[in-house]
Structures are given as C-alpha cells and as structure tokens.
C-alpha positions as CSV (number, residue, x, y, z in Angstrom):
1,M,0.4,0.0,-0.3
2,E,1.5,3.5,-1.2
3,T,0.8,6.1,1.6
4,K,1.1,10.0,0.5
5,T,2.7,12.1,2.7
6,N,2.7,15.3,0.0
7,G,-1.4,15.8,0.8
8,G,-1.8,14.7,-2.9
9,Q,1.0,16.7,-4.9
10,P,3.2,16.3,-7.3
11,P,6.2,15.0,-5.9
12,S,8.7,18.1,-6.1
13,K,12.1,17.9,-7.8
14,A,15.1,18.8,-6.1
15,G,16.7,20.9,-8.7
16,D,13.1,23.6,-7.3
17,S,14.2,22.4,-3.6
18,N,17.3,23.7,-4.2
19,A,17.0,26.4,-6.0
20,Q,14.6,27.3,-2.8
21,I,16.7,26.7,0.0
22,A,20.2,28.6,-2.1
23,M,17.5,31.4,-2.6
24,K,16.5,31.7,0.9
25,L,19.8,31.3,2.0
26,R,21.2,33.9,0.2
27,A,18.7,36.1,1.3
28,F,20.0,35.6,5.0
29,Y,23.5,35.8,3.9
30,H,23.0,39.2,3.0
31,S,21.3,40.7,5.3
32,V,23.7,39.3,7.7
33,Q,26.0,40.8,5.5
34,D,24.6,43.9,6.4
35,E,24.3,44.0,9.8
36,A,26.9,46.3,11.9
37,L,29.8,44.9,13.3
38,P,29.6,45.2,17.3
39,Q,32.2,47.6,19.0
40,R,33.6,44.5,21.1
41,F,34.3,42.6,18.2
42,L,36.3,45.8,16.4
43,D,38.3,46.3,19.6
44,L,39.1,42.9,19.7
45,L,40.7,42.9,16.2
46,E,42.6,46.3,16.9
47,K,44.1,44.3,20.1
48,L,45.0,41.8,18.1
49,D,46.9,42.9,15.4
50,A,48.0,45.4,17.3
51,A,49.5,41.9,19.3
52,E,50.5,40.1,15.9
53,G,52.9,43.9,15.0
54,G,55.0,43.2,17.8
55,V,55.6,39.7,17.7
56,R,56.3,40.3,14.1
57,R,58.7,43.0,15.4
58,A,60.9,41.2,18.3
59,E,60.8,38.1,15.1
C-alpha cells in the first residue's frame, strides 16, 4: 500500500527545492552581511592587530 505524505501533490523536483534553499540562504547571508559589526569585536580586532605587530617586530 502506498502512503502519500505530501497531501496528494505531485512530487517536487530536487532542483526546485535546492533553488528555493539557495535563494533563502542568499537572502539571509545578505541580511547578515549588512549588519554592523559590534564595537567590542572591532576593539578585539585592534588588540589582535597590535599584538601581532609586536610579535613580528620581535622576530
């Protein structure tokens, strides 16, 4: 006996699903990309750059 789990709809193509997932991932990526970086991360990056510069001078 065959059980239909998609409400009687024809099976969707894998390519259609992948295209929808890709489109939603791109939209999410762009929304995150447009967000400002928190100041504490910028401060941390500055400290890391300063520490890295000190190590390079010592070499």
